[in-house]
C-alpha positions in Angstrom: 37.4 -1.3 -26.4 38.7 0.3 -23.2 39.3 -1.8 -20.1 37.0 -0.9 -17.3 37.6 -0.1 -13.6 36.5 -2.5 -10.9 32.8 -2.6 -10.2 31.1 -2.0 -6.8 31.0 -4.4 -3.9 28.3 -7.1 -4.5 26.3 -6.0 -1.4 26.6 -2.3 -2.2 23.0 -1.6 -3.0 21.7 -4.0 -0.3 23.6 -2.2 2.4 23.4 1.4 1.1 22.5 4.1 3.6 20.7 7.3 2.6 23.2 10.0 3.6 23.0 13.7 4.3 24.6 14.2 0.9 21.8 12.2 -0.8 19.1 14.4 0.9 21.0 17.5 -0.2 20.9 16.2 -3.8 17.2 15.6 -3.6 16.5 19.0 -2.1 18.4 20.6 -4.9 16.7 18.5 -7.5 13.3 19.5 -6.2 14.4 23.2 -6.0 15.5 23.2 -9.6 12.5 21.4 -11.0 9.8 23.0 -8.8 7.7 19.8 -9.2 6.5 17.7 -6.1 7.5 14.1 -6.5 6.8 10.8 -4.7 9.4 8.5 -3.3 8.9 6.2 -6.2 9.6 9.0 -8.6 12.6 10.3 -6.7 14.2 6.9 -6.2 15.4 6.4 -9.9 16.8 10.0 -9.9 18.8 9.2 -6.7 20.0 5.8 -7.9 21.2 7.4 -11.2 23.1 10.1 -9.2 24.6 7.4 -7.0 25.7 5.4 -10.1 27.4 8.5 -11.5 29.1 9.4 -8.3 30.4 5.8 -7.7 31.5 5.5 -11.3 33.4 8.8 -11.1 35.0 7.8 -7.8 36.2 4.5 -9.2 37.6 6.2 -12.3 39.5 8.7 -10.2 41.0 5.9 -8.1 42.3 4.2 -11.3 43.5 7.3 -12.9 45.5 8.4 -10.0 47.5 11.5 -10.9 47.5 10.9 -14.7 45.2 11.7 -17.6 43.5 8.8 -19.4 45.3 8.1 -22.7 43.2 8.9 -25.8 44.8 8.8 -29.3 43.1 12.1 -30.3 44.7 14.1 -27.6 47.9 16.2 -28.1 50.7 15.4 -25.5 54.0 16.9 -24.5 57.1 15.5 -22.8 56.6 15.1 -19.0 52.8 14.3 -19.2 51.7 11.5 -16.9 49.2 9.1 -18.4 47.1 6.1 -17.5 46.2 3.4 -20.1 42.8 1.7 -19.7 43.8 -1.0 -22.3 46.9 -1.9 -20.3 45.0 -2.5 -17.1 45.4 1.1 -16.1 49.2 1.1 -16.0 50.8 4.5 -15.4 53.5 6.0 -17.7 55.3 9.2 -18.5 55.7 10.8 -21.9 59.5 11.0 -22.7 59.5 12.3 -26.3 57.1 13.5 -29.0 57.8 13.3 -32.7 55.8 13.6 -36.0 54.3 10.3 -37.2 54.8 9.0 -40.8 51.8 7.1 -42.3 50.2 8.6 -45.5 47.0 6.7 -44.8 46.5 8.1 -41.3 47.3 11.7 -42.2 49.1 14.0 -39.8 49.6 12.6 -36.3 52.3 12.3 -33.6 54.1 9.5 -32.0 54.7 9.7 -28.2 57.2 7.5 -26.4 56.1 6.5 -23.0 58.2 5.0 -20.2 56.4 2.7 -17.7 57.6 2.2 -14.2 60.0 -0.8 -14.3 58.5 -2.0 -17.6 60.4 -0.2 -20.3 59.2 2.1 -23.1 56.4 1.9 -25.7 55.3 4.1 -28.5 51.7 5.3 -29.0 49.8 7.6 -31.4 48.8 11.1 -30.5 46.8 13.9 -32.2 45.1 11.1 -34.2 41.4 11.9 -34.5 40.3 8.6 -36.1 40.9 5.7 -33.8 38.7 3.2 -32.0 40.2 4.0 -28.6 38.9 7.6 -28.8 35.4 6.5 -27.7 34.4 7.8 -24.2 35.1 5.5 -21.3 31.9 4.1 -19.9 30.7 1.3 -17.7 30.0 -2.1 -19.2 26.4 -2.6 -20.1 26.2 -6.1 -18.5 27.3 -4.9 -15.0 24.0 -5.0 -13.1 25.5 -3.0 -10.2 25.6 0.0 -12.6 22.3 -0.6 -14.3 19.4 1.5 -12.9 16.9 -0.9 -14.2 18.5 -3.9 -12.6 19.1 -2.1 -9.3 15.4 -1.0 -9.0 14.2 -4.5 -10.0 16.2 -6.2 -7.3 16.6 -3.6 -4.5 13.8 -1.1 -5.4 11.4 -1.9 -2.5 14.1 -1.9 0.2 15.7 1.3 -1.2 12.3 3.0 -1.3 11.7 2.2 2.4 15.0 3.6 3.3 14.4 6.7 1.2 10.9 7.2 2.7 12.3 7.1 6.3 15.1 9.5 5.4 12.7 12.0 3.8 10.4 12.0 6.8 13.4 12.9 9.0 14.3 15.9 6.7 12.8 19.0 8.2 13.4 20.9 5.0 10.9 18.8 3.1 7.1 18.6 3.4 4.8 15.9 2.1 1.2 15.9 0.9 -0.6 13.0 -0.8 2.6 11.1 -1.1 4.5 13.9 -2.8 7.5 15.8 -1.4 8.5 19.4 -1.8 11.0 21.9 -0.2 9.4 23.8 2.6 11.3 26.9 1.6 9.5 27.1 -1.7 6.0 27.1 -0.3 3.8 30.1 -1.1 1.9 31.9 1.6 -1.7 30.6 2.0 -3.4 32.6 4.8 -6.4 32.0 7.0 -8.6 34.0 4.6 -7.8 31.7 1.8 -8.6 28.7 4.0 -11.9 30.2 5.1 -12.9 30.6 1.5 -11.9 27.0 0.8 -14.3 25.9 3.7 -17.1 27.9 2.2 -16.6 26.4 -1.3 -16.7 22.9 0.2 -19.8 23.7 2.1 -21.5 24.7 -1.1 -20.4 21.4 -2.8 -23.2 19.5 -1.2 -21.0 16.7 0.1 -19.0 16.3 -3.0 -15.2 16.2 -2.5 -13.3 18.8 -4.6 -9.9 18.8 -6.2 -7.3 21.4 -5.3 -7.6 22.9 -8.8 -11.4 23.3 -8.3 -10.8 25.2 -5.0 -8.1 27.4 -6.5 -10.5 28.5 -9.3 -12.5 30.2 -6.6 -9.7 31.4 -4.3 -7.5 34.3 -5.3 -3.9 33.3 -5.2 -1.0 34.7 -7.2 -1.1 33.4 -10.8 2.4 34.5 -11.6 4.0 31.6 -9.7 4.6 28.1 -11.0 1.1 26.5 -10.9 2.5 23.3 -9.4 4.1 25.3 -6.6 0.8 27.1 -5.9 -1.2 23.8 -5.9 1.2 22.1 -3.5 1.3 25.1 -1.2 -2.5 25.0 -1.0 -2.5 21.3 -0.4 0.0 21.6 2.4 -2.0 24.4 4.1 -5.2 22.4 3.9 -3.5 19.4 5.3 -2.3 21.3 8.3 -5.8 22.7 9.1 -8.0 20.3 11.0 -11.1 21.4 9.3 -10.1 19.7 6.1 -9.6 16.0 5.2 -7.7 14.7 2.1 -9.9 11.8 0.9 -8.6 11.1 -2.6 -7.3 7.7 -3.8 -3.6 7.3 -4.5 -2.7 9.7 -7.3 -5.6 12.0 -6.8 -6.0 14.8 -4.2 -9.6 15.5 -3.1 -10.7 17.6 -0.2 -13.6 17.2 2.2 -14.8 18.9 5.4 -14.3 16.7 8.4 -17.5 17.8 10.0 -19.5 16.7 7.0 -18.1 13.1 7.1 -20.5 10.4 8.2 -20.2 9.4 11.9 -19.3 5.8 11.0 -16.4 7.1 8.9 -15.0 9.4 11.6 -15.3 6.6 14.2 -15.7 2.8 13.8 -19.3 1.5 14.5 -19.5 -0.3 17.8 -20.2 -3.6 16.2 -16.8 -3.5 14.4 -14.7 -2.7 17.4 -12.5 -5.6 18.5 -10.7 -6.0 21.8 -7.8 -8.2 20.9 -7.7 -11.7 22.4 -4.3 -13.3 22.9 -3.9 -16.8 21.3 -1.3 -19.1 19.9 -1.8 -19.4 16.1 0.6 -22.4 16.0 -2.1 -24.6 17.5 -4.3 -24.2 14.5 -4.6 -27.2 12.2 -4.3 -27.1 8.5 -8.1 -27.3 8.3 -8.5 -24.4 10.6 -6.0 -22.3 8.7 -7.9 -23.0 5.5 -11.2 -22.1 7.1 -9.7 -18.8 8.4 -8.6 -17.9 4.9 -12.1 -18.8 3.5 -13.9 -16.6 6.1 -12.0 -13.6 4.8 -12.3 -11.6 8.0 -10.7 -8.1 7.7 -9.0 -8.6 11.1 -7.1 -11.6 9.7 -4.5 -11.6 6.9 -4.7 -15.3 6.4 -6.5 -15.1 3.1 -4.0 -13.1 1.0 -4.5 -14.5 -2.6 -1.5 -15.6 -4.6 -2.7 -13.4 -7.6 -4.9 -10.3 -7.8 -8.6 -11.1 -8.2 -11.2 -9.1 -10.1 -14.2 -10.4 -8.2 -14.9 -11.7 -4.7 -18.0 -13.1 -3.1 -18.4 -11.9 0.5 -20.6 -13.6 3.1 -22.0 -10.9 5.3 -21.4 -11.2 9.0 -23.7 -9.6 11.5 -21.4 -6.8 12.5 -21.0 -5.6 8.9 -24.7 -6.1 8.1 -25.7 -4.1 11.2 -23.1 -1.3 10.6 -23.9 -1.1 6.8 -20.3 -1.9 6.0 -18.2 -4.3 4.0 -14.9 -5.9 5.2 -11.7 -4.7 3.5 -10.1 -8.1 4.0 -6.8 -9.1 2.4 -8.8 -10.9 -0.3 -10.8 -7.8 -1.4 -8.3 -5.1 -0.5 -7.0 -4.7 -4.1 -10.6 -4.1 -5.4 -11.0 -0.9 -3.3 -9.1 2.3 -3.8 -6.3 3.1 -1.3 -4.2 6.2 -0.7 -0.6 7.2 0.2 -1.5 8.7 3.5 -5.2 9.5 3.8 -6.9 7.4 6.5 -10.2 7.8 4.8 -10.8 7.5 1.0 -14.0 8.8 -0.6 -15.1 6.8 -3.7 -18.1 5.5 -5.6 -20.0 2.2 -5.2 -22.1 1.1 -8.2 -25.2 -1.1 -7.8 -24.5 -4.0 -10.2 -28.3 -4.3 -10.9 -29.5 -0.8 -11.3 -26.1 0.9 -12.1 -27.0 3.5 -9.4 -24.0 5.3 -8.0 -23.6 5.4 -4.2 -21.1 7.5 -2.2 -18.9 5.3 0.0 -15.8 5.5 2.1 -12.8 3.2 2.7 -11.8 3.5 6.3 -8.2 2.2 5.9 -7.2 1.9 9.6 -10.2 -0.1 10.6 -10.4 -2.0 7.3 -14.0 -1.5 6.3 -16.1 0.2 3.6 -18.9 2.4 4.9 -22.1 3.4 3.0 -24.2 0.3 2.4 -27.0 0.5 5.0 -29.7 1.6 2.6 -28.4 -0.8 0.0 -28.7 -3.8 2.4 -32.3 -2.8 3.2 -33.2 -2.3 -0.4 -32.5 -5.9 -1.3 -33.6 -7.4 2.1 -30.2 -8.8 2.9 -29.5 -10.5 6.2 -26.3 -11.9 7.9 -25.1 -14.7 5.7 -26.3 -13.1 2.4 -23.8 -13.2 -0.4 -22.5 -10.0 -2.0 -20.4 -9.9 -5.1 -17.7 -7.3 -5.1 -15.8 -6.5 -8.4 -13.8 -3.8 -10.1 -15.8 -1.0 -11.7 -15.5 0.0 -15.3 -14.1 3.4 -14.4 -11.2 4.3 -12.0 -12.3 4.8 -8.4 -15.5 2.8 -8.9 -16.4 -0.6 -7.3 -19.4 -2.6 -8.2 -21.5 -4.4 -5.6 -24.2 -6.8 -6.5 -26.6 -8.9 -4.3 -27.4 -12.4 -5.5 -31.1 -11.7 -5.2 -34.0 -14.0 -6.1 -37.8 -14.2 -5.7 -38.5 -14.1 -1.9 -39.5 -17.5 -0.4 -40.1 -18.8 3.1 -37.3 -21.0 4.4 -36.2 -22.6 7.6 -33.1 -20.8 8.8 -31.2 -20.1 12.0 -32.8 -17.1 13.8 -31.5 -15.1 16.7 -34.0 -14.3 19.5 -33.5 -12.4 22.7 -34.8 -13.9 26.0 -36.3 -12.1 29.0 -32.9 -12.0 30.7 -31.4 -10.1 27.7 -29.4 -13.1 26.5 -29.6 -14.4 23.0 -30.9 -17.8 21.9 -31.0 -19.5 18.5 -33.9 -21.2 16.9 -34.7 -22.6 13.4 -37.7 -20.6 12.2 -39.3 -19.8 8.8 -38.1 -16.5 7.4 -38.6 -14.6 4.2 -35.4 -15.0 2.2 -34.7 -12.8 -0.8 -31.1 -13.5 -1.7 -28.7 -16.4 -1.9 -26.8 -17.1 1.3 -24.0 -19.1 2.9 -25.8 -21.9 4.8 -23.3 -21.9 7.6 -23.3 -18.1 8.0 -27.0 -17.2 7.7 -28.7 -15.9 10.8 -32.1 -14.1 10.6 -32.5 -11.1 12.9 -36.2 -10.3 13.4 -35.7 -7.7 16.1 -32.6 -5.6 15.6 -33.2 -3.3 18.6 -33.3 -6.3 21.0 -30.1 -7.7 19.6 -28.5 -4.3 20.0 -29.5 -4.4 23.7 -28.1 -7.9 24.0 -24.8 -6.7 22.5 -24.6 -3.8 25.0 -25.4 -6.2 27.9 -22.7 -8.7 26.8 -20.2 -5.9 26.5 -20.9 -4.8 30.1 -20.8 -8.3 31.5 -17.7 -9.3 29.5 -18.0 -13.0 30.2 -14.8 -15.0 29.9 -14.3 -15.8 26.2 -14.3 -19.6 26.6 -17.5 -19.4 28.6 -19.2 -17.2 25.9 -18.1 -19.7 23.2 -19.4 -22.7 25.3 -22.8 -21.0 25.9 -23.3 -20.2 22.2 -22.2 -23.6 21.1 -24.6 -25.2 23.6 -27.5 -23.3 22.2 -26.6 -24.0 18.5 -26.1 -27.7 19.3 -29.8 -28.0 20.1 -30.6 -27.2 16.5 -28.8 -30.4 15.3 -29.9 -33.9 16.0 -26.3 -35.1 16.5 -25.5 -32.1 18.7 -22.7 -31.1 16.4 -21.8 -27.5 15.4 -19.5 -26.4 12.5 -16.8 -23.9 13.4 -18.1 -21.6 10.7 -21.6 -21.6 12.2 -20.1 -20.8 15.6 -18.0 -18.0 14.2 -21.1 -16.4 12.7 -23.2 -16.8 15.9 -20.4 -15.5 18.1 -20.2 -12.3 16.2 -23.9 -11.5 17.0 -22.8 -10.5 20.6 -19.0 -9.9 20.4 -16.7 -8.9 17.5 -14.2 -11.6 17.0 -12.0 -12.8 14.1 -11.7 -16.6 13.5 -8.2 -17.0 15.0 -9.0 -16.8 18.7 -12.2 -18.9 18.3 -10.4 -21.7 16.4 -7.5 -21.7 18.9 -10.1 -22.1 21.7 -11.7 -25.0 19.9 -8.3 -26.6 19.3 -6.9 -26.3 22.9 -9.8 -26.4 25.4 -11.0 -29.9 26.4 -14.6 -28.8 26.6 -14.7 -28.8 22.7 -14.3 -32.1 20.9 -13.5 -32.3 17.2 -15.7 -34.9 15.5 -14.4 -34.4 11.9 -14.7 -32.0 9.0 -14.5 -28.9 11.4 -17.6 -30.0 13.4 -17.4 -29.9 17.1 -19.4 -31.1 20.1 -19.3 -30.2 23.8 -17.7 -32.7 26.1 -20.3 -34.4 28.3 -20.0 -33.2 31.9 -18.7 -35.7 34.5 
């Protein structure tokens, strides 16, 4: 077996930089194949090219000016050779003579002189010999193994490649796939006007590029992949159209037909960030923050993917007809490479009825559940099961409904001054609920007015928390309020994730922890 040249530096793949030469290679690769590819698809191709280039470079350095000695080759006096089996030593052929060995057949013997190391004889023109096998890299060298490289450095290399591709003006991207700009076919305004008309006739159903092309006359003599990508790019550059397909699927929709709460976040979900020090949160508080699964917090990232999550509705999402796309449920909903909005299908777990819905990725919510909440008489604090659907692009939602009964629960009322108060009143309950999150809302319009008033007054956050806690404490004989109850009540008038609230409870002397995440107000004086 041949001896191999040195391997790469141990940190080669960690410190690699995507060069202009790499981008030229990718451009040429896309030109030759005429197939749009993602970064994930391009990366193995680039890594393999890098391996080949580095291997070739190392071999050239070892060979120097000589040819690699192989017994099958014919040599003549004066040839300069390098010998892999002799640690790549260099030698010069001095003489060539016929070999004598009946078992080996006809061959030659070459006498080689090594610099300062004397002479040695080797076989030439010998077709059958184990050293005739092609020189290659050792299989156990992970630095030359595409599989090992991608396993260890794949994510970091993909980030570098993505950044480099975005800086290459010769490439364009659509739905996560890249293609040379120079290969794009002409799609004119007439074609785009036809696409708008076709989507108008689709009655709110998103259509694939293929479905649009079936009704638009574009040249059919060109590579279909090229035509489709060109159409996608032109639609992407026109503000009338929105690409709303999940990752791996391109679907088009008209922006003007998108629901208002998809184009812009509902007022109840808008959060004005509150500065706080997360280091002051106790272990109990961190655990509660994870349990609350607020979409504005990433504290609840599960260690393993889950197939089902139970969500306790907060007032903002109940009022807006949305579901939070928190870290806990994120993997259950479809995502996309670039699209800020993803159209998909929700399925009612009880009736199997399909409901159009949207993932608004930037603001981390799912829109399209208002009618469904009313159908099952859900209220803030009601429990909703979210799980994967049986078909790709579908998510099942199911309310934990039961026979309606009258129960004493926290209820929000609006006073004459426009402020909110809480009372324990009998309400008709039709679904299971989280006891610390439930709040009945008999008069939604009045609460909307209270929300608007609170937004105008913009009371200091600590004062707002104190006032709500004072009101809630009257509902408990001990005057204690659990942090989860306070979080649910606070979100009746101001959108706020758990972090700032818990930090306020942890640091402000007005709030006294009495155990098990229950707090009371410090007595004045």
